[in-house]
N, C-alpha and C positions, 0 to 999 in steps of 0.2 A: 927537372926541379924536384920532383918527390924523391930523387936520391939524395939529396941534401938534407931531408929531413932527419936522415940517421947521423948525421954530425952530432958530435958530443957538445951538449948545452946543459947550463942549470934549469931544470924542468920547472919547478915551481916559482917562476918569475912572470912578471908581466911582459917581459918581453918575449918569452917562450910562447906566451898566449898569443901575442901578435903576430909572431911568425907563423904559428900554426895556422891562425884566421887568415892571414895573408896568402898562404900556399893553399888553403882549402878554396878561396874564391877563384884561384888562377885556374881550377879544375873545371874542365868544359865537357869532359867526357869521362865515364868510368867504365874501365875494361880492366883485362886479367892483369895489365901491365903495373897500373896504379892502384888497384883494388887494395891490395894490403896497406898502402899508405894511408888511403882514405878511412879505412877501419881504423888504424891507428890514432888518427889525427882525431877523429871523433871520440875515441876513448880517452885520449889524452885531455881533450879539451873539457870531458865530463871532469876528470880528476881536477884540473885546475879551477875550474868554476866553484867545485865542492870546497875546494882549498881557500880559494878568495873570499867564499861568503864566510867562512869562519875566522879567516885572518887578515884579508886586505881587500876593502869594498871597491878599490879601483878595478880589481879583476871584472867584478860584474858590470860595472859602469862600462868599461871598454866593451863588454859582452853586449850591452843594450846599445852601445854607439855604432856599433859595427851590425847590427841585428843579425848576430849569428844563428838564432833560430830560423831566420828565413834562409840562411845558406843550408842549414839543414834540410828544409824542404826543396831547395833546388837540386841538393845532392841527390835526395830519394828520387826526384823525376827523372835524373840523368841514369840512374842505375836499371841495368837490367839483371843483376846478380842478387841472390837471395840474401848473400852474407852483408849486404849495406844495409837493408830494411831491417835484418837481426841487431846490428850494432848500433844503427841509428834509435831503434826503440829502447835498446838497452841503455843508452847515452842519456836520451831524456828521462828515462824512468829514475836513473841514479841521481840526476839532477833534481827531479822534483822532490824525490824522497829525502835528499840530503839538503836542500836549501831551508835556512832557518829564517830569513829575512823576509818580512811580508811583502815588501816592496820587490823584492826578486819574484814571488811567487805571483805578484799580480802581473809584472811584465810576462812572466812565462805562459799566463793564460790568455793575455790580451793579444790584439793583432791578428786573432782567428788561427793562428798557427796549430793549437793543440786540437782544435774542431778539426783542421784539414787533415791532421794525422790520424784524429779518432775515425773520420770517414774515409780515409784513403782505401783504395781497392787492393788490401794487400792478398798474397795468395795463401789463403789459410789451410790449403791442403798439406802444406808443411806443418807438422805438428810443433815444432820447434819455435817457429814464427808465431803461431796462434798463442803459445805460452808465454813468449815476449810480450805479445799485444795485449794480453789479458792482464799481466804484472803492469803494463803501461796504463791502461786504464785504471787500476787498482791504485797505483801510485797518484795520480791525479785526483781519485776520489778521496784519498786520505788528507789531501790539503783544503777541502770543501768546508767552507763555512758562509755566513750570511752576507760576506762581502765577496768572496771568490765564485760564488757559484754563478752570480750574475754575469760573470765574465764568460761563461760556458754556455749560455742560453740565448735565444734569439726570442725576441718580446715584439709584440703588435699591439697597441691600444692597452699596455700595461699588463698583457696576458702572454704567458708563454707559449710559443708556436713550435719550438725546435730545442730539442736538449739532446744534441748527439751523444753524449756520454753514456746517458741512461739507456736510450733506444739501442746504440750499437752493443751495450753491455747484456742487456737482457735477450738478446738475439742468441747468446750462446748459454742461456740459463738452463737450458736442460741438453747441453752437449753428455756425450757418452762419458767422458773423462771426468772423474770426480773432481779432481784439483781445480779444473775450469769453472766447474759449477760452485764450487766453493768460493773462488775468486769473484765470481760475479754476484753473489750474495753480499759479499764483503761490499762491493761498489754499492750495491742498491741500498744497503743498510747506511752507509756513508750519506747517500743521497738524501735519505729518508729522515736521519737524525739532524740535518741541518735545520730543518722546520720552516723553511721558506714557503709563504703561502701560496704563492702565484706556481712554484714548481709543485707545490703539492695539489693544485688544482689541476695541474698538468697530467701528473702521474694519475689521478683519479677521474679523469676524461678518457672518452672514448678515442681511440680504441686501445690506450694503454691499459685499462682495466682489465683487459683479457689475460694480462700477465699474471694476474692473482688467480683467476679460475684454471689457466694454465698450470699454474703451480699445483692447485689441489689434484686436477687431473694426473699430472705427473707423479704426484704423490699417491694417488689412487692405483697407478700400474705398479708402484714399486709394493704397494700392499698386496696386491694380487702375486706378484713375484715371490712375495714372502710366504704367501699361501701354498704355492707349489713347493718350495723347500721344506715347509712344514710338512705337507703331506706326504712326500718322499722321506723324510725322517721318519713318521709315524709307519709308513711301510718298512723301511729298511733302516734300522739303526746303526748309525756310523759317524766316526768322529769328523769325517768330511762333512757331511750335510751339517754337523752341529755348527762347525767353524762358518760356512755358509750362512747360517740362520744367525749368527752372532754379527755377521758383518751387515746383513740386511737389516737387522734389528738397531744397529748402530747408525745407519744411514736415514732410516725411518724417523729414529728419534732426533738426529741433527735438524731434519726438515720441519719437524714438530717446533724445535727449539728457534729455527728461523721464522717460522709463522710468528711466534710469540714475540722476537725481538722487531719485527715488522710492526705487530701491534703495539708494541711498547713507545714505537716512536711518534704515537700519537696523532697520525694523520687523520683527519675527519673521512668517515666512510670506508676507510679500510677494514677496520674492524667488522663492519656489516657485510662487506664483499668478501672477505674470508668465511665468516660465519656461513652466509648463504651457500657458497661454493662447498665447503665441509658438508652440510647438512644435503645439499642438492646432488652433489657428485659421489659422496662416500657414504655419509650415516643412511639416509633413508633407502637409498636404492640398493646399497650393498651390506653394510654391517648390519644392521636390524633385521633385514629379510635373511641375512646368513643364519641368524639363530634357529630358523625352523624351515626355511625353503632352499630351493636349488633354482636358480635362474635358468631358463632353458634357451637364453640368447648371448648369454656372456659369463666367464668364468666369475665364480663367486669366494667370497672370504668364508672359509668355514667357522664353526663354533670357537674353535681355538682362538684362531687368528683375528675373529671378529671382538671377542671379549678383550684380548690383549690390546687392540687398536682403541678400543672405547676407553679402556683405562689409560692408554697414553694421551689420547686427546685431552680428556678432561683434565689429565695431572699436568700437562705443559702447555697447552693453549687456554690461556688465563682470559676466557670472554664470557661476560654473565649471560650474554643471551644465548650464547651456544651451550653453555653448561645446562641451564633451564630447560632450554627447549628439548635437549636430550632427555631430559628426566620427564618432562611432560610426554613425550613421545614414548616413555615405558608404560604409560597408562593406557596405549591403544592396543587393540587385538593386533596380533603379528599379521593377520591376514591383510591389515590395511596396507603394510608397507610390501608385502607380497605382490599386491596390485601395484602399488607404486613404483615397483620395481620391473612389473611385468614378467615375474618369475611365476612359476607355478607350485601351489602347495605340495609339500612333499612329507613323507613320514619321518620319523626320526632320523634325523641326520647325524651322522658319526663326524668326528673330527677330521677323517681323514676323506670324507665325501665332498671334493671339490670339483667331481664332474659336473658337466652340464645337463646330463641326462637324468629326467624326474623318475624318481623309481616309486614302485607302489608300496605302500606301508604294510608290514606284516603285522600279524595279531598283537605282538609284543609292543611294537611302536605304536600301536593305535591305544592300546591300553596306556602306554606311558603317557602320551597326549592328552588322556582324559583325566589323567590324576593331577590335582592343583590344591592349594591350601585354602580352606575356607575357614572363619570364625564365627561361632556360634555366641553372640552377645546377650546375655539375659537383659530383661527389662528393668529389674530391678537395680535401684542406685543406692541401696542401704549399703553401709559400711563393711558388712561382712561380704559384699559382691564386688568390691574395688578391685579386685585382683581378679578378673574374669578369667574362666578356663577356655583355651582355645582348642578348638577340635578339628585334627586334620582328618578330611573326608575325602572320598573320591565322588565325584560328580559327572553326570552323563552329559554336561554341557559340551558342545560341539568343541574340539581342540582350536578349531580357526578363531573362536570368540577369547580365546586365552590372552591375557595381557601379556606384553613383554615382561613386565614385572613379575607376574605369576610364572613365566618360563624361566627367569632368574632363579626365583626359590624353587621350581620343580628341578632345576639341575642340581641344587644343593642337596635335595632329599632323593632323587633318583638318579643321577648324571654319575658319570664315572669321574676318576680322581680329578683329570684335568678340567672338566668341565665345572666341578665344584669348586677347584681352586680358581677358574676364570671367574666364576659368579661371585665368589666371596671377594675376589680383587676388585669387581666392578662396585661391589657394594662399598668395600673399604676405600675406594678412590672416591665414590661419591660423598662418604662420610668427612673426607678429609678436603674437600674441593670448597675453597672460602668463598667462591662465586656462587654459589647455591644457596638461596634463601632457606632459613631455618624451617620455614614451613613447608618447604617441598621435601626437605629430611622427614620432616615428621609425616607427611603423606605417603613417604616411601617406606616408614616403619623404622627408620634407621637414625631418628633424632636422639643423640645420647641422653639417658636419664637426668644428668644435671643439668642440660640445656632445657631440657622439657620443664623441670620444675623450677629453672629461674625464670623461663618465659611464664609460666602459669603464676608465679609470684608477682611478676610485672603486671601482668593483665588483672591481677586480683587488687594491686595498688592503683591501678589508673582506669580498671573496669566499672561497668555500671551496676552489675550484680554485687552482692555482699562477698567480702572477702573469702568466707567460709565456703559458700557456694563455688565461687571461681576457683579455690585451690583444690576442693575434693569432690567436685561434681565430675563422673566420669564421662558423662556427655557435655563438656564445656561448650555452650553455643559460639562464644567469642573466639575460641580456638577454631571451632569446626568452620565458622565463616572466614576467618582469617586464612585458613589453609585451603579451602576452596577457592577464595578470591584470587590468590598468588597463582594457583594452580590453572585457573579458568584463564586467566590473562594470558599465559602460554599457549593454552588449547587454541585460544581464539587466534593468537598470532600464527601458530601452525596452519590454521583453518584459512586463514587470509593470506599468508604469504606463499603457502606450499599448497594449498588447496586438498588438505586432508581433514576430512570432517570426523567429529567425535561425538558421540551420544553422552551427555553428561550424566544421564541415568545409569550409565555403567559404573559410574563413580562410587565408591564405597562411601557412606556419610559418617559414619563413627570415626573419630580421629585414633580410637585405641586398637581397631581391626587390623591396621597395616603393620602396627608394633606387634601383635600377637602372631600374626602370620610369620612375621621374620623369626620371633623367638622359637614357635613351633619347628620352622626349618632347621634353625642351628641345633635344637635338642634332637631332633630327628638325625642330623648329621653325625653326632656323637654316639649314635646307636649303630652305626654302620660299620662292619669290619672289612669292608673292601677299599677303604680310604687310606691314604699314606697319612703318617704321623704329622709331616712338616703341613699337610693341608688341614689336619686336625688342630693345628697350633695356629693357623689362619684364622678358624671359626672361632678357636677360644678368644684372640685377640679382638675379634669382632663382638663378641659375647661381652666382654669386659668393658669395651667401651660404650657399648648400649647400657650396661647394669654394671656400673663401676664397683660398688661395695653393697649391694642389696640383693635379697633372696626375695624380696615382695613379689615380684612378676613371675615367680616361678610356681605354677601350681602342682598340685598333688602328683600329677601324672608325669610332668617334667622331672620331678626328683626321683620317683620310681625308675623311670627310663633311664636317668643317668647312673643311678645305683646299678641297677643290671648290667649295664655296659660296662661300669667300674668293676664289677665283681668278675665279668668274663676276662677283661683284660689282666685284673689279678691272678686268675686261673692260668691264662695263657704265661704270664711271666713265672709261675710257679714252676712250670715245665722246663723253664730254661734254668733252674738251679741244677737239674741232672743233666744239662746239655752240655755242648760244646765249652762255653765260656763261662762257667760259674764264678770263677777267680775273678773276673773283671765285672762282674754283674752290678755290685754294688759301687764300685767307683763309676761305672757308666750312668747309674742312677743318680748318683750325687752332682756329675757333671751335668746331666740332662736337666735334671730339677733347677740348677742356676740359671741354666741356657733358657728354660720354659718361664722361669719367674721373669727373668729379664725381657723376652720377647713378649709376654702378656702385660707387663707395666710400660713397655716403650709406647711412644708417641706415633709409632709408624708399625704397620704390619709386618710379620717376620719376613715374609717374600716378597720380591719385587714381583710387578705383573709380567715381565719378561720370563719369569721362571715356568710360566705355565706353557711356554713353548718347548720346554725340556724336560717332558715327563720321566719319570724315573720309575723302574719294576719295583713293585712292593712284594715283599717275601712275608708271608704271615703263616704259613702252616708247613710241616714237615715235607709235603708234596712238593712245595716250591723249592726245595733244596735240593740242588745236584746230589748224588750221593757221595759221602766221603768228602764234601767242601765243607771245611771249617770257616772260610771266608764268606760264605753264603749264610751259614750260621749265624757267622759274627753281624752280618747285614740284617738279619731276622731279630736278633737280641737288640740291637740299637733302635730298630722300628718298633719292637713291642715296649722297649723301655719308654721311647718318647710318647707313645699312646698312653702307657699306665701313668706317666707323669701328668700328663696334661689332664686326664680324666680324673686323676688324684685332686689337683690343684682345683678343678671345677668343683669338686666334692666340698671342699674347704671353703672355695668362693660362695656357693650356694647357701652356705650358713652363716653368710656375712663375716666371717673371721679373716684377718689378714694372713698371706702365704708366709710360712716361717722361711727362714734364709736357706736352712739345709732340710733334707729330708729326715724324718724320724727314725732313726736306724740304732740299734743298740750297739754299744762299744764292743771291740773285741774281747774275747773271754780268754781264760788262762788254758797253757798247754795240758792236755791231761798226762797225769804222771807215767813215767816210763814210755813215753810215746817215741816213734822212730827219730823225731826231729831234735828231742832231748839227749837220746842216747847217741846220736850222731854227732851232736856238739853244735849242730847248725844254729844260726840267730835268725831273727827276722828279715835280714838282707837276703837269705837264700844262699844257695852254693854257686860260687864262682868259679870259674876254671883257676886252678892252682891252690883252692881251699883245701886245708887238711880235714879231713873228717873221718869219724869211727865206723868202720867197715862191720861191726859185730852182727847188724841184722842183714848183711847183704848178701847177694846171692850171685857166684861167679858165672860168668858168661862169655861168649864170643860173638864179635859182630866183625863185618868188612865193610869198612865206609868206601873203599877201593875194590876194584876186580883183582882178585887175587892176593890181597893184603888182609888176612884176619888178624883181630888184635883180641888180647884176654881182657877183661874188665870185671869188677865187682858192681852188679846192678842195685839200685836202692831206690824204693819210692819213698817219698817224704811229703808230708803236707804240714804247714803251720798257718793256723787260723784258715784264713780263705786262700792261701797260696799253696801251692803244691809244685813237685819237680820229679822228673825221671833224670837219675843220676848214674853216669857211668865213672867209676873211679878207678885207679891204677892203685893196686897195694903196694905199701912200702916195705920191702923183704926186711929191713932191719928196724921197723918201727910196727909190727903186727899188734893188734888188727887196724892200723890206721892206715888211711890211703888218700891220694891227692885227686881231688874232682878233674875229669878231663873233659866232659860234656854234660851239659845240663838243659833239660827241654821241659815244657811245661807237662804237670800231670794231667789237668783237666783236657778233655776231648781226646785222650790217647786210644781209647776204644780196642782194649786189649782182646787178643783173639789167639787161642792155641792153632796152631794149623792142623788141619782135618787129618794130612797124610803124615806129618812128621809130628808126634807128640812132644817132640823137646824144642820145637820152634814157637816162639812167641812173637806176633805181629802187633806193632804199635803205631798207632799214627802220630806224627809230630807235627802240631800246628804253630803259627808264630806266638811269639809270648805277648804280643799286644795287637789290638784290633787294627788291620792296615787301613779300614775305612775311616779310621780318626786321624788317619796321617795325612795332614794336606800336601806334603811332598808327592805323595802318590796318585791324588786326585785334583781334577781342576774345580773350578769354581761350580760346575753343572753338576757333579758328584759322578763323573766318568773317568775310569781308570786311565792314568797317563800311559800305563806300562800294561804288559800281558798279565791277564787273570792270575792269581796266585794258586799254586798247588802246594798240598800239603806233603810235608815229608813221610818217609816209611822207615822204621826200623825192623830188622828181622833179629831177635836175639836167640842164639843156640845155646843151649843149656846141659850139663853133663849127663842128665836123665829127666825121666817123666816128672818125677816128684820135685825137682828142683823149678822146673818149668812152671807146674801148678803153683808151688809156694811164691814165685814171682808174680803169678798172675793174682793170687789171693791179695798178696801185699798191695798191688796197685789196687784192686776193688776195695779194700778196706780203706787205702788212704783216701781215694775217690769219695767214698762215704763220708769220712770225718770232715773233708772240705766240704762238700755238699750240705752238710748236716750245720756247719757254722755259719754257713752263707743263709741258710733258710732261719736259723735262730736269729741272727741279727736283723734279717728282714721281716720278722714276724710283725713288729709293731705298725711297720708300714703297709703291709700286705692287709692288715685286719683294719678296715676302715673305722670301727669304733674306738679300738685301742688306740689308732692313730689320732683320730680327733681330740680323745680325752687327754692323750700326752702332749697335744698341740696346746689344749688348754692350761694344762699344767706349765708349759714351756711359756706360754704368755704370761702366766703369774709370776714366774721364776724371772722373767727377763725384765717386769716391772719393778722388781726388787734387786735389779742388777746382779743377778745370780746366773749361773750356766746351766742349762737344762741337763738332769742326769743323763737321759736317755737319747741324747743327741750326737751327731758325730759333727 
């Protein structure tokens, strides 16, 4: 009878549906003989029901009358082949996804047929079958609402006692296949967002609450796996490990966004369950102790990973109690969490120290731990003492008594580049966490000045003391009380809920002390030479957020330290005028000035927290540059330029002046009379292949670009302002002394050298005409080369005699000096701080009169 199925008939008709149904009811056994017919019948019925739902209601009426879903279940029971369950799950999924009629959905979910299919014992060892089953669950969850969800649950005394869809879905919540886990999350979110009170009570009752703690446990394992990847990457730099970290980070952030979506559903107690799980399973026993300890029983997250994860949790999981509890925990000595996690106190732990073996601290690490920020606050409250001087001092206090907040600041002042960036990222994330109370930010010392003044103004308007006392007293009792009250509330919660005690006497009572500690740490950061420019930009952004337009809280020591750091940076930049890339120095400075200004004035820090996981090498001295590498020199030039720009803008900022749109640089000067550029007839666009030039100053030479093929050229070195070129031209026999440019290369960085054994040979280094590091096509988002490292070219020019070779050498040196002198002349107002500030003042006056500053670019 199944062979008659293949007879030609009009497919999208009720008669065809009736025929298929009739043939399906006659099936009493599913074997290899009729298996294909059953599969095709199931597929065709799904098509017909979907078509009828949109075009002819009689199709689904017939479907209900004949109880075809019951036939599906009967066929499933008869089948012993894996192909029938596959097609059946696909058929039902397609029907549910495409049915638009609420009446049709109600029928599909009634009669317990869906629950039977959900709880059926499929052979999930078959990956394809599992995929179809998960898609089936997701299709059902997509049709859930307040009316349909009641058809899928079993109740007793108005309480849900069984919900197969949810229970069976979360069985696969931690499956090894990411696509399965993602589909399960979709199912659970669809359930949560229905908002049915009875279902919500079922979800938040035992044993179903274990799902949320298991989620955090699974997330904890992912964090520890990320640790291993970061550790391997720090030991062995490679693109493979970087891509693995990116994938792990994406999955971790996806998990946190899932937590956030679950919380946004508004189910009572779920936020508390997730908060408790994150604190008890991750933050307290793993992340906070990892800043200073190594656990003897378990793999721990290192400093880098811990700082990144703290940022992610605060940034993505929007729970007020979670954020405020983490902040309150920062006021605990780190030894508290060492005991909490069962770990052992370790010495200074580097980012790659993820081993479980406790190490003995060396002398340097012990000294590091003993250093922390303290503030001396004068007792006087006169107007002259409004801006207290904070003093960074060393204390013999035991390192185990350092609070985690002090540890973060210690990383800023003494840690390596990734530790500094990680600590700054945590502070910036806390600053931007809207769930945090402002009094908590104030206690941390990172409440922005404008918010602080606004808060004091409001307190002055409604407070009990006089307005003058409220606004200008450095020891505002109302502020102090409100801060202590909020913080003490969460300290008590930590003690009650998690059993961690805290001595309130350890808290600093003055509300100004934390702020000056943070300010001292940031000023100290800008005086460090072993920190990358991008990290300094993050520090500059944080400083601008705390003190947007004021020098008031900078004391004389701060200003002196910043000036010394600026002068050192300027001196290092001056050396680059005689380096590999002087022709691009002004362009780089102008570009970085705009980028830095935009970054400082942005609402968000320049770098994302995840960047702490991808450290980049810092080139700051000649020793760091491989011999003969213009590429490494270009990286150093860019790094020094970024450092100089941020320090220069901080100098302007400390004086309370607005940042100019462009750096103050002199305009290009006129070309000297009888210069080689003028006599050759070149313009500012430079020599291009095929350009005709005058070769009156050129020197004849020979060069071989291919083995055995020597060519004759006229060599010329030319500089025009801050640009310069090495030119090889072919003489025009009929138009002497003119010739045509065949090859041109950058003059700067050519490093001319006469061969020691052959005095007629001149060696030249040929670097790229532009900085490769500025080309996004050659670098990925994490600053890694997409291709092999760049290698400079080499020219060896052979001249007729020794005098010609020396003449060409002197010509190159002279033109390089012209180029470098012009670069230095134009940079003078920028490199001289006093001149720059004076010209900035003139520029401000001119701009107010709608005129263009004379000495600006």
